[in-house]
C-alpha positions in Angstrom: 116.7 109.0 76.0 119.6 106.8 77.3 118.7 104.3 80.0 120.3 104.7 83.4 123.5 102.7 83.9 121.8 101.0 86.9 119.8 99.0 84.3 123.0 97.4 83.0 124.8 97.1 86.4 125.2 93.4 87.4 122.8 92.5 90.2 125.7 90.5 91.7 127.6 93.7 92.2 124.8 95.3 94.3 123.6 92.2 96.1 126.6 92.1 98.6 125.8 95.8 99.4 122.2 94.9 100.2 123.6 92.1 102.5 126.1 94.5 104.1 123.5 97.1 104.8 121.3 94.6 106.5 124.1 93.0 108.5 125.3 96.4 109.8 121.8 96.7 111.4 121.9 93.1 112.9 119.7 91.6 110.1 120.8 88.5 108.1 121.6 87.5 104.6 118.7 85.0 104.8 116.3 87.9 105.5 117.7 89.8 102.5 117.3 86.7 100.3 113.7 86.2 101.7 112.7 89.7 100.6 114.3 89.4 97.2 112.6 86.0 96.6 109.2 87.5 97.8 109.5 90.4 95.4 110.7 88.4 92.4 109.4 84.9 92.8 112.9 83.3 92.5 113.5 80.2 94.6 116.9 80.0 96.5 118.6 78.2 93.6 117.3 80.7 91.0 118.5 83.6 93.0 121.9 82.1 93.4 122.0 81.3 89.7 121.3 85.0 88.9 124.1 86.1 91.2 126.5 83.5 89.7 125.7 84.5 86.1 126.2 88.2 87.0 123.1 89.2 85.1 122.3 92.9 84.9 119.3 94.3 86.7 117.3 94.3 83.5 117.9 90.6 82.9 117.4 89.8 86.7 113.9 91.3 86.6 113.1 90.1 83.1 113.8 86.5 84.1 112.0 86.8 87.5 109.4 84.1 87.7 106.7 86.4 89.1 106.9 89.9 90.5 104.7 89.8 93.7 101.4 91.6 93.1 101.7 93.3 96.5 104.8 95.1 95.3 102.5 97.8 94.1 101.9 98.6 97.8 105.5 99.5 98.4 105.7 103.2 98.9 108.1 105.8 100.3 111.3 107.6 99.4 114.4 106.0 98.0 117.3 108.1 96.7 115.1 111.2 97.1 112.4 109.9 94.8 109.0 108.5 95.8 108.8 104.9 94.7 105.1 105.1 93.8 105.8 108.0 91.4 108.4 106.3 89.3 107.1 105.7 85.8 109.7 103.4 84.3 108.6 99.9 85.3 112.2 98.6 85.6 113.4 101.5 87.7 110.3 101.1 89.9 111.2 97.4 90.5 114.8 98.3 91.4 113.7 101.1 93.8 111.1 98.9 95.3 113.8 96.3 96.1 115.9 99.1 97.5 113.0 100.2 99.7 112.5 96.7 101.0 116.1 96.5 102.0 116.0 99.9 103.6 112.9 98.9 105.7 114.7 95.7 106.8 117.8 97.7 107.8 115.6 100.1 109.8 114.4 97.2 111.9 110.9 96.7 110.5 109.5 93.2 111.0 109.9 91.1 107.9 106.3 90.1 107.9 105.3 93.8 107.8 107.8 94.5 105.0 106.2 91.7 102.9 102.9 93.5 103.1 
């Protein structure tokens, strides 16, 4: 079965969309970065390096220092699919990140998002 094209999409192409979504709701790029770093374990320099290298989502998550153990607590619907029901580990990580950004844009406190 072919893998979704999202897996090979450069993270750097989607990252500005995450920032724009948050900023439209009066949230900041720093908050987006904080959520991404919480989920993946990247430090600020590591995150910027991933963006500069234009690595795809697969590489972005494969090279992540440490996926946060509480990411398993992220639940809800993204793109019409329940995050907790996604079987493919990479797709679940991608949708988990999407859900974190959605919650930020909806005004949820960052401390509560980072469970």
